[in-house]
C-alpha positions, 0 to 999 in steps of 0.5 A: 507890815501894815500900819495899825489904826491910829485910834486903836494905838491911842485906844480912843474912839473916832469921836474923841475930843482933842483933850481926850486924844492928848490925855490918851497920848500922855498915858501911852507916853508914860507907859512906854517912855524910854526912861521907864523902859531902858534898853527895851526896843519894843517899848521904844517902837510903841513910844514912837508909834504913839507919837506918830498917831498923836502927830496926826490926830492932834492936827485937825487937818491931818485928822480930817484927811486920815478919817477920810482916806486912812493911811493912804490919804496921809501921802506916804507915796508922795516921795521926796523925803518919806511918809509922815512920822517915818524916821521920827527919832526921840529928839524929833518927838521931844522937840515936837511935843515938848509941852507934853513931857517934862515934870508932869511926867516925872522925868525932869532933873537928875539922870532922867530926860528933861525937856532940855534944849529945844530944836528949832523946827522950820515952818511947813509949806503948802503947794498946789499941783495940777493933774489931768485925769489921765495923770490921775489914772496912772500916777505921775512923777512931777518935778517941782521947784520950791522956793524956801528957807535953806541952810546957810552955805556960808556958816553951814546953818550955825548962824556963826562966822566961826561956826561956833556958838557959846554956851548960854550964860542964863541956862548953862546950855540946858535951854530951860530955866527953873522958876519958883513961885509961891502959891497957897499950896506952898512953893512950886518949881516949874521949868520954862524955856530960857528967855535968853537963848529961846531954848537953844542952849547957846548964843552967837556973838559973831553972827554970819554976815550972810544969814545974820545969825539965823542959819537960813537963807532963801533958796530953792530946791528941785523935788521929784514928787511921786503922785500915786494913781487915784488921787482926788481934788483937794486931797493933800499929800505930806512929804516929811522934811521938805518944808522950810529949814529950821533956824540955826541947825534946826530941823525942816518942816513938812511939805504939803502937796494939795491936788488940783484936778483939771477939768477934762475936755469931755469926761466928768468924774464921780469918785472912781467912775467917769462919764462920757456923753455920746451924741448920735444922729437919728438914723444911727439910733434907729438902725444901730451901729458900732463906734469907738469912744475915748477912754483914759487909756486910749479908745474902746469899741462900743455897739449901739443896738438898733432902736436905742433911745436918747438917755440910754446908758452903757457901762464899760466895766473897769474903764474908770479910775483906779482906787487909791492904793487899791486894786479896784477900778471904776467904770466908764458910763457912756450916755447916748444922746440922739441929736435932732437937726435944727436946719433941714433941706427941702429933700430932708423935710420931704423924707421925714414927712413920708415917715411922720405918720408911719406906725413905727415912728409913733411913740403912742398917744400917751395913754399907754405911758400914763397907764404904765406909770400908775401901774408901776407906782401902784406896784411900788406901794403895794 
């Protein structure tokens, strides 16, 4: 099933401000919140769908890519951990957007879902991957070795020698504490992150000697990145969950793969179309000939008719690049340039002297061209 438009999900316009998007998400989150719709799978899916839309539209970089490329530009085909937003569970949503939920929604305390213990989320990683036009034309799988924070093997990410943590004495394991302040409206009670455990709900007394209680160490991971055909310069693909591991049993961040298109030896690119300059000699341009030109998938025959002028463009349909996640292919445009020799032998000069005054070698005295030009201009304005 195809994904719905994110703006449609949150019921906002494409020009909506950050505040408008946040308000729209809060409205949807209240409507479909699990505590208000217990056991309702459809409401739960819409709750996750709204969270996924907010995850993208609340981030300026992600929103810009989405506006330009749609769902395809968010990198769902990059592989190695799933697409953005997929597999997002309730804990992920509440840990990502903890500032959205809480007492403001009326779900704090009692039997409802509170902000509770925070899950440490690792930072994102951004890398560049160089691709040739040939690789872009077909799509490619790249093996990439990434240095990043990984879960500590000694303590299995817990940060503790024994693998155990003690309940925080300040918040009683909830990860949050209540604060009461006096205002002109009266006493107000707010819920904030516990300053002792930073929202984890637990503290460690016997820190792991390898990671020093962090639960993460520096390591590396070999990934296979599946780059789809048709990507472009500076396009960013997102691989969820392949960033730095979060501290003390947290969740990993994301990996951003930025496409860097290598300059080609003789092709130039403009969108899905590619361009090639074919240099021909004067005799071939006069007499016509058949030749082969390179394409991204091999070589193709092309017929240059007699009398071809320098600058003439020939189109080879469908020989360009594929549309990203689409079915259309661009074209290959071949521009003919007639080469004028700079150094001539005595015999060559004599031959050209004989042809210089031939009527077929004369471009005209210029009046005809001038007349045609003004006629065309007149016709255009008429």
